[in-house]
Backbone bond lengths (Angstrom), bond angles and torsions (degrees), N, CA, C in turn:
res aa  C-N    CA-C-N  psi(-1)  N-CA   C-N-CA  omega(-1)  CA-C   N-CA-C  phi
1 N - - - 1.445 - - 1.530 108.48 -
2 K 1.320 115.95 123.16 1.468 120.87 -176.23 1.525 112.62 -62.95
3 E 1.324 116.65 -40.45 1.467 119.92 -177.71 1.526 111.32 -64.21
4 K 1.324 116.99 -40.44 1.468 120.87 177.72 1.520 110.31 -64.41
5 L 1.315 116.88 -41.69 1.463 121.06 178.25 1.525 110.46 -60.26
6 V 1.318 117.14 -45.77 1.467 121.64 178.10 1.527 110.22 -60.93
7 D 1.325 117.16 -45.32 1.469 120.82 179.97 1.526 111.71 -63.34
8 D 1.332 117.37 -40.71 1.471 120.93 178.04 1.527 111.10 -62.14
9 I 1.315 116.22 -43.20 1.469 120.20 179.12 1.522 110.32 -65.98
10 L 1.319 116.68 -41.48 1.465 120.67 178.92 1.525 110.67 -60.78
11 E 1.321 117.94 -40.13 1.468 121.17 177.41 1.529 111.16 -63.50
12 K 1.323 117.07 -40.54 1.470 120.31 177.60 1.529 110.70 -63.35
13 I 1.323 116.03 -41.35 1.466 120.26 179.66 1.528 110.16 -64.73
14 K 1.325 116.69 -43.32 1.473 120.58 178.52 1.525 110.99 -61.70
15 K 1.339 116.47 -43.68 1.464 120.80 178.80 1.528 110.31 -61.96
16 A 1.312 116.52 -43.39 1.464 120.57 179.66 1.522 110.75 -63.40
17 K 1.323 116.28 -41.53 1.460 120.13 179.71 1.528 110.83 -64.03
18 E 1.325 116.62 -41.92 1.470 121.10 179.98 1.525 112.00 -65.19
19 T 1.313 116.82 -40.67 1.467 120.98 -176.04 1.523 113.15 -90.40
20 G 1.332 116.15 -17.22 1.463 119.79 -175.83 1.521 112.84 75.77
21 D 1.319 116.97 10.88 1.464 122.10 -178.18 1.525 109.51 -117.73
22 Y 1.320 115.69 107.31 1.462 121.10 179.75 1.527 112.00 -98.01
23 D 1.330 117.06 -6.40 1.466 120.98 -175.86 1.521 113.19 -59.15
24 F 1.331 117.22 -36.83 1.468 118.98 -175.95 1.523 111.66 -63.47
25 I 1.326 118.03 -25.76 1.466 120.61 -179.82 1.523 110.23 -66.65
26 W 1.332 117.21 -51.52 1.464 118.05 -178.33 1.519 111.40 -72.73
27 K 1.340 117.30 -30.05 1.473 119.31 177.63 1.528 110.69 -65.00
28 D 1.317 116.80 -42.09 1.462 121.49 177.76 1.529 110.38 -62.48
29 S 1.320 116.15 -45.05 1.463 120.83 178.85 1.525 111.12 -62.17
30 L 1.314 116.33 -44.85 1.461 120.97 179.30 1.525 111.06 -61.79
31 E 1.315 116.44 -43.68 1.469 120.63 -179.71 1.528 111.30 -62.23
32 R 1.338 117.21 -43.49 1.468 120.62 178.65 1.525 111.19 -63.42
33 R 1.327 116.15 -42.33 1.469 120.03 -179.61 1.523 111.73 -66.27
34 L 1.325 117.17 -42.61 1.465 120.12 179.70 1.526 111.50 -66.78
35 T 1.326 117.04 -39.14 1.464 120.77 176.65 1.524 109.95 -61.59
36 W 1.330 116.68 -46.42 1.464 121.06 178.47 1.528 110.07 -59.33
37 Y 1.331 116.61 -45.45 1.460 120.34 -178.77 1.527 111.17 -60.48
38 E 1.319 117.34 -46.67 1.468 120.64 179.89 1.526 111.19 -59.83
39 E 1.331 116.68 -37.19 1.462 120.86 -179.50 1.524 112.74 -75.50
40 N 1.327 118.13 -22.34 1.462 121.49 -172.01 1.520 115.96 -118.93
41 K 1.315 118.60 -7.13 1.468 120.89 -171.49 1.525 113.87 -58.25
42 D 1.322 118.32 -32.60 1.458 120.42 -178.98 1.529 112.76 -74.98
43 K 1.328 117.09 -15.59 1.466 121.66 -179.26 1.530 112.63 -94.98
44 L 1.326 117.13 -11.17 1.459 120.88 -174.79 1.522 111.22 -76.45
45 E 1.323 115.29 135.12 1.457 121.16 174.62 1.524 106.77 -108.79
46 L 1.325 115.53 107.44 1.457 120.80 -173.14 1.517 110.76 -122.23
47 D 1.326 114.93 145.53 1.454 120.08 171.55 1.519 108.05 -150.17
48 G 1.309 115.47 169.36 1.457 120.44 -179.04 1.517 111.85 94.39
49 S 1.324 114.64 -168.74 1.463 121.55 -178.61 1.529 110.50 -68.25
50 E 1.319 115.59 169.75 1.471 120.03 178.24 1.528 111.19 -62.46
51 V 1.332 117.21 -37.28 1.468 119.08 179.59 1.527 110.68 -69.75
52 K 1.325 117.52 -35.07 1.473 120.74 176.61 1.528 109.71 -66.79
53 K 1.320 116.84 -39.14 1.466 120.47 177.10 1.527 110.46 -63.15
54 A 1.328 117.62 -42.67 1.466 121.31 179.09 1.529 110.72 -63.03
55 Y 1.324 116.92 -43.64 1.470 122.55 176.27 1.531 109.84 -56.89
56 T 1.325 115.80 -48.04 1.459 121.21 -178.35 1.523 111.45 -64.10
57 I 1.330 116.56 -45.90 1.467 120.15 -179.20 1.526 110.85 -62.84
58 L 1.327 117.22 -54.29 1.465 120.77 -172.87 1.526 113.08 -72.35
59 L 1.311 116.67 -54.81 1.461 119.41 -171.67 1.523 113.71 -80.69
60 L 1.324 116.89 -43.84 1.458 118.99 -175.26 1.525 112.88 -86.72
61 N 1.330 116.64 -46.67 1.463 119.24 -177.24 1.526 112.71 -82.88
62 Y 1.330 118.11 -55.95 1.466 121.16 -175.91 1.532 111.83 -68.55
63 M 1.331 116.47 -50.85 1.460 119.71 -176.77 1.527 112.21 -84.04
64 G 1.328 116.90 -16.00 1.462 120.90 177.36 1.514 114.62 70.44
65 L 1.330 116.65 26.66 1.457 120.04 -178.86 1.523 110.76 -79.58
66 D 1.310 115.34 152.56 1.456 122.31 174.18 1.529 107.12 -81.39
67 P 1.325 118.33 137.87 1.471 119.41 178.44 1.532 113.34 -54.42
68 K 1.328 117.77 -25.61 1.467 120.98 177.66 1.526 111.30 -67.55
69 E 1.345 116.70 -24.47 1.466 121.04 178.99 1.524 112.14 -80.87
70 V 1.331 116.50 -20.83 1.466 121.98 -177.59 1.540 109.98 -137.04
71 P 1.347 116.23 61.06 1.465 118.35 -176.72 1.530 112.10 -67.89
72 V 1.316 114.91 136.38 1.463 121.30 177.21 1.525 108.02 -74.65
73 V 1.339 116.31 128.27 1.463 120.92 178.87 1.521 112.04 -108.10
74 Y 1.329 116.97 -17.00 1.465 121.56 176.26 1.519 108.00 -155.20
75 E 1.329 114.11 141.21 1.462 118.33 178.26 1.519 109.78 -155.00
76 D 1.327 115.52 134.01 1.458 121.76 167.21 1.526 106.70 -139.18
77 E 1.296 118.33 -169.09 1.465 120.96 -175.67 1.530 113.80 -67.11
78 K 1.337 117.55 -21.53 1.465 120.56 -175.37 1.523 114.48 -117.33
79 K 1.330 117.30 -8.26 1.463 119.51 -174.42 1.522 110.09 -145.54
80 I 1.319 114.90 142.58 1.458 120.73 172.64 1.525 107.52 -136.88
81 I 1.316 115.72 134.62 1.466 121.70 179.58 1.524 107.44 -125.11
82 W 1.321 116.01 132.64 1.454 120.12 177.74 1.514 109.20 -133.57
83 K 1.328 115.25 156.76 1.454 121.39 171.50 1.516 106.37 -94.20
84 S 1.308 116.23 145.42 1.458 119.46 -179.34 1.521 110.28 -115.23
85 F 1.322 114.84 122.43 1.457 121.51 176.73 1.525 110.60 -117.26
86 S 1.323 116.33 12.56 1.463 120.71 -174.82 1.531 111.40 -85.57
87 W 1.315 115.02 156.71 1.457 122.15 174.66 1.522 108.10 -67.18
88 C 1.337 117.56 136.55 1.461 121.32 -176.22 1.531 110.06 -124.24
89 P 1.337 117.50 114.51 1.463 119.44 -178.73 1.527 113.39 -66.03
90 V 1.322 117.84 -30.57 1.469 120.28 178.57 1.527 109.87 -68.11
91 L 1.315 117.01 -44.38 1.465 120.68 177.00 1.530 110.40 -60.94
92 E 1.322 116.82 -43.35 1.466 120.29 179.37 1.527 111.22 -63.79
93 A 1.327 117.38 -39.22 1.472 120.85 177.68 1.524 110.62 -64.68
94 C 1.319 116.93 -41.89 1.469 120.38 178.76 1.526 110.64 -63.43
95 K 1.319 116.97 -42.19 1.463 120.30 178.64 1.531 110.71 -64.68
96 K 1.312 116.53 -42.03 1.467 121.11 -179.26 1.525 111.53 -66.22
97 G 1.321 116.37 -35.95 1.461 120.52 -178.44 1.515 114.16 -90.45
98 N 1.310 116.69 2.54 1.468 123.17 -177.71 1.506 111.23 60.24
């Protein structure tokens, strides 16, 4: 449920603001992503540069975005740039919490 996700993120932001400690937010995100990767790495079909693989793993596989929502506008062996048209729960939480 998108609304619950936004509310959960907003609560984390409020807690971080109150305590002055924002580290737990990115640590939690990193832990979830690494756990997902360990559980799914053998199923991933990847090709291209390392940055293209990272784009594919994070945005397409982990986040489940459609490539049309995150079209690549520039890519070389060391850099990839995409535009993002996807719904973002963090942005929505920030807007909701002012």
